[in-house]
N, C-alpha and C positions, 0 to 999 in steps of 0.2 A: 783680639781689638786693639788698637793702641790706643783709644780712650776712655775704657778703663782701668789701663795702666798707667795713664795718665792720672785721671784722680786719686787711685788708692796714693800713688807718687806725691802729688801735692800734698792731698790728708796727712801724708807723715812725716813730712816736712814742715808743714803747719803745726800740728801736732806737739813734734817733741820740741817748741820754742815753747810749749805754754810752762814745761819747771823751770826753764831759764828765767820767763818772764815772771815768775813767781817768786826766783832764788833774786833777780836784780831788784825786786820790788823788795824783796824783804831786807837787801842789804840799803839799798835806801830809807828804808822805814828806820832800819837800826840807826844809821846815821845819825838822824833826826830824832829822833828819840834820846838816844846820850849826849847829844849837845844842848838839847831841852833837858833832860837829866843836869845836866849839869849849871844851868841856868837857875834852875829852881831851886839846887842846892844851895847857889852863892846867897838868893833871897833869903833863905832858910835860916843860912849863918847870920845873917844880918839881920833876922829877926831874931835869933839865940842871942846876938851880941846886945840886946834890945832889952830880954829879958820874956820874951813873947815868942807866942807860938808861932809858925805860918800863917796858920790863915786868923790869927789875930793881926800881924801885923799889917799882911793884906786890908784885912776890915778897916784899918784903921787907917790904910788910902783913900778905899773907897767909900769911909766915910765922911773924908773931909772936905770943907764948907769951900776951901780953894779946887778949881775946878781941872787944873793942872794936875795938885796930889790926886783926884779922885779919877781924873783919867788914868793915871799910872796904877793905882789900885786895879783898876778893872782889866787891864792888860794883866799884870801880875796871876788875877784870878782867872781870867783866860788861858792863861800859861801853864799852871796848873793841871786845870781842865783835860788841855789839849794832852799833853803828859801824859797824864791816866786816861788818858781814848789810848794814845799811842804807845803806850805801854801795854795794855790790854789787848792789843791789836799783834805784838809782836809777840807777846805772850802763847797768842794763839796758833801764828802761824809757825811759830821758832816748835812747837810743842807737837804739833798738830803729827800724823802719821799720813804716809805721802797718799794712803786712799781718804783723808780727812783734809788733808790743807785746799784741794780748789773750793771746798764750801767754807771755810775756816780763810781763803784770801776771799771769795767775794765777799764774808758777812762779814770781813773790818774792813773793806778796803776804801781809803783813802781817796777822793777823787784827782788832788789834787798832787796827791806823788804817784796817784797812776799814771796820773800824763806827764810827769816829769819822767818817770820811767821810761814810759814808751814811746816819749824825745829822744830820749837819751837809749833805749836801748841796741844793744848788739845782739846778734843771735849766734849761736853754738849749739855745742851737741858736748851731752855727758853720756856717760856711760853708762845708766844707775839702772835698774831695776825700772823705778817709775819712769824713764824715759821709755823706755823698752814698752813699757804699760801705755803710756800714751802713743806711740809709735803701732803698735796693736790697734788703742779707739783710731787714733787718723786711718789709718789701712781702712778697719772700716768705712768709718764714715769715707772718705774718698770712695766705697763700691757701693754706700746708698745715693751720693749724690750721682753716681753713675746710674747707677737702674733709676733713679727719677729720671735723668735727663733722658734714658731711654725708655723711659714709659709716656712722660711727656712726648716724645717727638712721635712716639708712633703712631699714633691717631693720625698726626701730621703726616707719613711717609704712606699712610692707607688713601689721602685725601690726594696726594699730588699724584702717584699711580694711577695710571687707566685701565 
């Protein structure tokens, strides 16, 4: 029957995009991390010029009685926290094995970066063992969907037949 082949083909085509999606997400994450790292390094240089650690420099701003300076200090604090978060996510995703990568991807997913990755996603095909495994999983997923559709349609078919 043609429906089984269609389901398996669609499963393969969908699943082989997963490594592409994770790689494009990693690239977006990497770009953001490197830019934020650069900005925080400029803050650290400014702190060093004032003979302070970065945390002491930021605390001086946060504790200022001037609300403008306090807001700027809070922004600097959020930047350093975000840098730590993005560094962890990038390291986890970059150093994980192909089998552990989906778990690293899901556990460290930043929704804002994820949405932008999906909005700019370009389908592709890479010829790697990882993509081959995803194709195999997609084939079995498509086959299971076909079997489920067939099982659900079976009772309906019996009721329609006189």
